[in-house]
N, C-alpha and C positions, 0 to 999 in steps of 0.2 A: 556442646554444648551452644545451643539457641543463643543469639541477640535476646530476643523476646522473654529470657529467662530475667534481663536488668532494666523488666520496663516495667517504672513504678508511679502511680501518683503524687507528686510534690507540689502543694496546695501553695501559693504564689507568698502565701505570710510565712512562711520556714523559708525561706530565703533571703539568709541577711543581705541585707545595700548594704553597711557598714559594720564593722568590725565594734567590739563590746568596748564601754568604756576602758574597764580595768581587763586588759586584754588578761589575765592572770585569770579570770573567768570563764573565757574560752572552752565550749567543748569536745570532748575528746570523747569519742565512742574507740572502742576497744573490742577486740574478739582473742578469745580464748579461742585456739588453734585445736585442743586438745579435746577439750570440751564442746566447743562449740557456742559454750556459753557467753554475752554479751553486756559491755559493762558501760553507761553511759558515766563520764570521769570527767576535770580539768586539765587541763592542758600541762598545766605542773606536774602532773602525774603522769607524764611520758620518761618521766625521769627512769621509772621503775620498768620502762620495757629495755631500756637502751644500753646496752654493755661496749664493753674497751673494743676500742677499732669500729667500733658502726660509725655508718656514714650518715647524713641530714643531706637530703637537698628539699629546699626551699625556693618556692613556689614564691616569687615577687611579683607578679604580674597585675595591672590591675585590669580589669573590665570594664568599657564602653559600654552605656546602654543603647546599642545600636542594632538592630534586629528589622530585619523588612520584610512585608509581605507582599506577593504577588500573585500573578497567575498566566500560565502557560498560555499563549495561543489554542491552547489544545484546552485551555479549561484547567488544567492539574495545576497544583498548588507551588509555588514556590516560599521558602523561608530563606533570606539571604544573613546571616550572621557577621556582621562588622565588628576584626580583629582592632586594628589598628588604619587611624588617616595619616598616608604620606603625605599628600599634599591639597589644594584645592582642587584639584579634580584625581585625585587615585589615593585607594585604599587597599588594605588587606583584606581581602573573605574568605 
C-alpha cells in the first residue's frame, strides 16, 4: 500500500470550523466491509453499529489555527503545524 493512495483534494469550504448547532445532526460516514457500500448517516445511527463490549475512544482535542509557512536556505518549502502553546516562548509542533 502506498501513501499516494490516500491523497485526495479536500476543498477548504468542506472542513468544519465549528460543531453543528444540533449535535445529533453531525454526519457519520459508514462502510459496509462485506459489500463495500458507503452510507451517509447521522451520528445517532452509530448505535446500530455497536455491540456489547465494544470500546469507544473519544478524541476531545482542539485544533488551534496555527500553521506556519517558510522556506529553507536551499529554496525548499517548510510547513509547520503548531499543536499547542506551552508558554510565551515555546510550543509543541
